[in-house]
C-alpha positions as CSV (number, residue, x, y, z in Angstrom):
1,M,91.5,128.3,105.0
2,S,89.3,125.6,106.4
3,R,90.6,123.4,109.2
4,P,91.4,119.7,108.5
5,A,88.5,117.4,109.2
6,T,89.2,114.9,112.0
7,E,87.8,111.5,112.7
8,S,84.9,111.4,115.1
9,H,85.4,109.3,118.1
10,D,82.9,107.7,120.5
11,P,84.6,106.7,123.7
12,A,81.9,104.1,124.4
13,G,82.5,102.5,121.0
14,S,78.8,102.6,120.2
15,D,77.4,101.8,116.8
16,G,75.3,105.0,116.7
17,D,72.2,103.4,118.1
18,G,73.4,103.4,121.7
19,T,74.7,99.8,121.6
20,R,78.3,99.0,122.3
21,G,80.3,97.8,119.2
22,A,83.6,96.1,118.7
23,Y,86.7,98.1,119.8
24,P,88.4,99.6,118.0
25,P,85.4,100.7,116.0
26,P,85.6,100.5,112.2
27,V,87.6,103.2,110.6
28,R,85.9,106.1,108.9
29,R,87.9,107.7,106.0
30,I,89.1,111.2,106.8
31,A,90.1,114.2,104.8
32,L,93.3,115.9,105.9
33,D,94.5,119.0,104.3
34,R,98.2,118.3,104.6
35,A,98.7,114.6,104.2
36,P,98.0,112.0,101.4
37,T,95.1,110.1,103.0
38,V,92.1,108.4,101.7
39,V,89.5,111.1,101.0
40,A,85.7,111.0,100.7
41,D,83.4,108.3,101.9
42,D,82.2,107.3,98.5
43,P,85.1,106.0,96.2
44,A,83.1,107.3,93.2
45,E,83.4,110.8,94.6
46,R,87.2,110.5,95.2
47,P,89.4,112.3,92.7
48,L,92.3,110.3,91.3
49,V,94.8,112.5,93.1
50,S,93.3,115.0,95.5
51,P,94.8,118.5,95.9
52,S,96.0,117.6,99.4
53,I,97.8,114.6,97.9
54,E,99.4,116.7,95.2
55,R,100.8,119.0,97.8
56,A,102.1,116.1,99.8
57,L,103.9,114.7,96.7
58,R,106.2,117.7,96.5
59,P,109.6,116.4,97.5
60,A,110.2,116.8,101.2
61,T,113.8,115.5,101.2
62,G,115.2,114.8,97.7
63,R,113.6,114.2,94.4
64,E,110.7,111.8,94.2
65,R,111.8,108.2,93.5
66,L,108.6,106.3,93.8
67,R,104.9,107.3,93.7
68,I,102.2,105.1,94.9
69,D,99.0,106.3,93.2
70,E,95.5,105.1,94.3
71,L,96.9,101.6,94.9
72,S,94.5,98.8,95.9
73,I,95.3,95.2,96.4
74,F,92.7,92.4,96.5
75,Y,93.0,88.8,97.5
76,G,90.7,86.3,95.8
77,D,87.0,87.1,96.3
78,A,87.5,89.1,99.5
79,P,84.9,91.9,99.6
80,K,87.3,94.5,101.0
81,P,90.7,95.2,99.6
82,A,93.8,94.4,101.7
83,V,95.1,97.8,100.6
84,N,92.5,100.5,99.8
85,A,93.2,103.3,97.4
86,V,96.5,104.4,99.0
87,T,98.6,107.3,97.6
88,L,102.1,108.0,99.0
89,P,105.3,109.6,97.8
90,V,108.8,108.1,98.5
91,H,111.7,110.5,98.2
92,E,115.4,110.1,97.7
93,G,117.3,110.6,101.0
94,E,114.1,109.6,103.0
95,V,113.2,106.7,105.3
96,L,109.5,106.1,105.1
97,A,108.1,103.9,107.9
98,L,104.8,102.0,107.4
99,I,103.1,101.3,110.8
100,G,99.8,99.8,111.9
101,P,98.4,96.7,113.7
102,S,98.8,93.2,112.2
103,G,96.6,92.8,109.1
104,C,96.4,96.5,108.3
105,G,98.0,95.9,104.8
106,K,101.5,97.4,105.3
107,T,103.4,94.3,104.2
108,T,101.1,93.8,101.3
109,L,101.7,97.4,100.3
110,L,105.5,96.9,100.6
111,R,105.5,93.7,98.6
112,S,103.6,95.4,95.8
113,L,106.4,98.0,95.2
114,N,108.6,95.5,93.3
115,R,105.7,93.3,92.3
116,L,106.5,90.5,94.7
117,I,102.8,90.5,95.6
118,E,102.1,88.9,92.2
119,L,103.7,85.7,93.4
120,T,100.7,85.3,95.9
121,P,97.9,83.2,94.3
122,G,94.7,85.2,93.8
123,A,96.3,88.6,94.4
124,R,95.5,91.4,92.0
125,R,96.3,95.1,91.9
126,Q,94.6,98.3,90.9
127,G,96.2,101.7,90.6
128,R,99.7,102.7,89.6
129,I,103.2,102.5,91.0
130,V,105.7,104.9,89.3
131,L,109.5,104.6,89.6
132,D,111.4,107.6,88.4
133,G,108.5,108.5,86.1
134,E,108.1,104.9,84.7
135,D,105.1,102.7,85.5
136,I,106.6,99.6,87.0
137,D,104.2,97.5,84.9
138,G,106.3,98.5,81.9
139,L,109.6,97.4,83.4
140,E,111.2,94.0,82.9
141,M,110.9,92.1,86.2
142,T,114.6,91.5,86.8
143,R,115.4,95.1,86.1
144,L,112.6,96.3,88.4
145,R,113.9,94.1,91.3
146,R,117.4,95.4,90.7
147,R,116.2,98.9,91.1
148,V,113.9,98.1,94.0
149,S,115.6,95.6,96.3
150,M,114.1,94.0,99.3
151,V,115.3,92.7,102.7
152,F,113.0,90.3,104.4
153,Q,111.9,89.8,108.0
154,Q,113.9,86.6,108.6
155,P,117.6,86.7,107.5
156,N,117.7,84.4,104.4
157,P,121.3,83.9,103.3
158,F,121.8,81.4,100.5
159,P,123.5,78.1,101.5
160,M,126.8,79.2,100.0
161,S,129.9,81.3,101.0
162,I,129.7,84.9,102.1
163,F,131.4,86.0,98.9
164,D,129.0,84.1,96.7
165,N,125.9,85.4,98.5
166,V,126.9,89.0,97.6
167,A,128.2,88.1,94.2
168,Y,125.1,86.1,93.2
169,A,123.0,89.0,91.9
170,L,126.1,90.5,90.2
171,R,126.6,87.3,88.3
172,E,123.0,87.0,87.4
173,Q,122.8,90.4,85.8
174,S,126.1,90.0,83.8
175,R,126.0,88.8,80.2
176,K,129.4,87.2,80.6
177,R,130.3,85.3,83.8
178,P,132.7,87.7,85.6
179,S,135.7,86.3,87.4
180,K,136.1,86.4,91.2
181,R,138.8,89.0,90.8
182,D,136.5,91.3,88.8
183,L,133.7,90.8,91.4
184,L,135.8,91.4,94.5
185,P,135.8,95.2,94.5
186,R,132.0,95.3,94.2
187,V,131.5,92.6,96.8
188,E,133.8,94.5,99.2
189,H,131.9,97.8,98.5
190,A,128.6,96.2,99.3
191,L,129.9,94.6,102.5
192,R,131.4,97.9,103.6
193,R,128.1,99.7,103.0
194,A,126.4,97.0,105.1
195,G,128.9,97.5,107.9
196,L,130.1,93.9,107.6
197,W,133.4,94.0,105.8
198,D,135.7,94.3,108.8
199,E,134.0,91.3,110.4
200,V,134.2,88.9,107.5
201,S,137.0,90.1,105.2
202,H,139.5,87.6,106.6
203,D,137.4,84.7,105.4
204,L,135.0,85.4,102.6
205,S,134.8,81.7,101.8
206,R,133.1,81.0,105.1
207,P,129.6,79.5,104.8
208,A,127.1,82.3,105.3
209,L,124.9,80.1,107.5
210,R,127.7,80.1,110.2
211,L,127.3,83.9,110.7
212,S,125.3,85.2,113.7
213,G,121.7,86.3,113.1
214,G,122.6,90.0,113.0
215,Q,125.5,89.3,110.6
216,Q,123.2,87.2,108.4
217,Q,120.8,90.1,108.1
218,R,123.5,92.6,107.3
219,L,124.8,90.1,104.6
220,C,121.3,90.1,103.1
221,I,121.4,93.9,103.1
222,A,124.8,93.8,101.4
223,R,123.4,91.4,98.8
224,A,120.5,93.8,98.2
225,L,122.9,96.7,97.9
226,A,125.3,95.0,95.6
227,V,123.1,95.7,92.5
228,E,123.0,99.5,93.4
229,P,119.2,99.8,93.9
230,E,117.4,103.2,93.9
231,V,114.9,102.0,96.5
232,L,115.4,99.6,99.4
233,L,112.4,97.8,100.9
234,M,112.8,96.4,104.4
235,D,110.1,94.2,105.9
236,E,110.6,94.2,109.7
237,P,114.3,93.7,109.3
238,C,115.0,93.6,113.1
239,S,112.1,91.6,114.4
240,A,114.2,88.4,114.7
241,L,117.3,90.1,116.0
242,D,118.7,90.9,119.5
243,P,118.8,94.5,120.8
244,I,122.5,94.9,119.9
245,S,122.1,93.7,116.3
246,T,119.0,95.9,116.0
247,T,121.0,98.9,117.0
248,V,123.6,98.1,114.3
249,I,120.9,97.7,111.6
250,E,119.2,101.0,112.7
251,Q,122.6,102.8,112.5
252,L,123.1,101.3,109.0
253,I,119.7,102.6,107.9
254,H,120.7,106.1,109.0
255,E,123.9,105.8,107.0
256,L,122.2,104.5,103.9
257,R,119.4,107.1,103.8
258,S,121.7,109.6,102.1
259,E,122.3,107.2,99.1
260,L,118.8,105.9,98.3
261,A,115.1,105.9,99.3
262,I,114.1,103.4,102.1
263,V,110.7,102.1,102.9
264,I,110.5,100.1,106.1
265,V,107.6,98.1,107.7
266,T,107.9,97.9,111.5
267,H,105.7,96.9,114.4
268,N,108.1,98.7,116.7
269,L,106.8,102.2,117.1
270,Q,110.0,103.4,118.9
271,Q,112.0,102.1,116.0
272,A,109.9,104.1,113.6
273,R,110.6,107.2,115.7
274,R,114.3,106.5,115.6
275,V,114.8,105.8,111.9
276,A,112.0,107.4,109.9
277,D,111.7,110.8,108.3
278,N,108.1,110.3,107.5
279,V,105.5,107.8,108.8
280,A,102.4,106.4,107.2
281,F,99.8,104.8,109.6
282,M,97.5,102.2,108.1
283,Y,94.4,100.5,109.6
284,L,92.2,97.9,107.9
285,G,93.8,98.6,104.5
286,D,93.2,102.3,104.7
287,L,95.9,105.0,104.9
288,I,94.8,107.0,108.0
289,E,97.5,109.5,108.4
290,Y,100.9,110.4,106.8
291,G,103.4,113.0,107.9
292,P,106.8,113.9,109.5
293,T,107.7,111.4,112.2
294,E,107.6,113.7,115.2
295,E,104.4,115.4,114.1
296,L,102.6,112.2,113.6
297,F,103.7,110.8,117.0
298,E,103.4,114.0,119.0
299,R,100.6,115.9,117.3
300,P,98.5,113.3,115.4
301,R,95.5,114.8,113.5
302,A,93.4,111.6,113.4
303,E,91.9,110.1,116.5
304,R,92.6,106.6,115.3
305,T,96.3,107.5,115.0
306,R,96.3,109.0,118.5
307,E,94.9,105.8,119.9
308,Y,97.4,103.6,118.1
309,V,100.6,105.5,118.9
310,G,99.3,106.0,122.5
311,G,98.9,102.2,122.9
312,T,95.1,102.0,123.2
313,F,95.1,99.2,120.7
314,G,97.7,97.4,118.5
């Protein structure tokens, strides 16, 4: 069996003619035998799903919940896509971390998974995203965002009570307006799953904006969980929080992984190591490497990955 191809690396950062170029040098697509990466230098020569990608799509944890298939995202007339022909699997019971320097396309990729990217003027998408065997383009938008919920970088509780924040989505998806008594068990369940019930159960009528930053973020997680999603998207959920609140959120992620699939974007490499089962490293819109967390951090196959996780650039 042939060995995986690796990315060439010129320590001097030359452009091939002896002159020194910008560092880090532009990425060259690589072919890896065990991970779903971009393959072939010419997109016309790249198969829709390469054999290596097919192998990687076999469930590593639970059944496949979400499949990202040759996904590209473009903004306006930009010559290069923000996300370039990315293929990735997301499995039930798995935390997948998307890492990479600012502007690499990881948040754009995340926002495409429940079609939030379509709210950005000029954004357009190529490729497929499949949720439990269904192309998300064929799903009604409200139903899609119930099944694929999102937690944002900054806590964004609604200017209403703790109870009403969690009950909001439940009311929106009900044909008849349910009573508070009917909603209370589901609100309590969501708050318990988010690890917040014991802290707020004595006063659910309290304005949500009076909670601490960490409590507000857990309230937003409870709001996302209230509709029983299959996939939870998290866009740097701890970047605005103190270390204690970050620890609480990370523990919550560990507890939730057994119930659903989680995709998290993080700039914190140590956080990715702590919470993720698999990691995808992106650079300039390309998926450079994907694999089990410890393997990617300890034995990266691509030189670009080795430089990034080693702190050479970021």
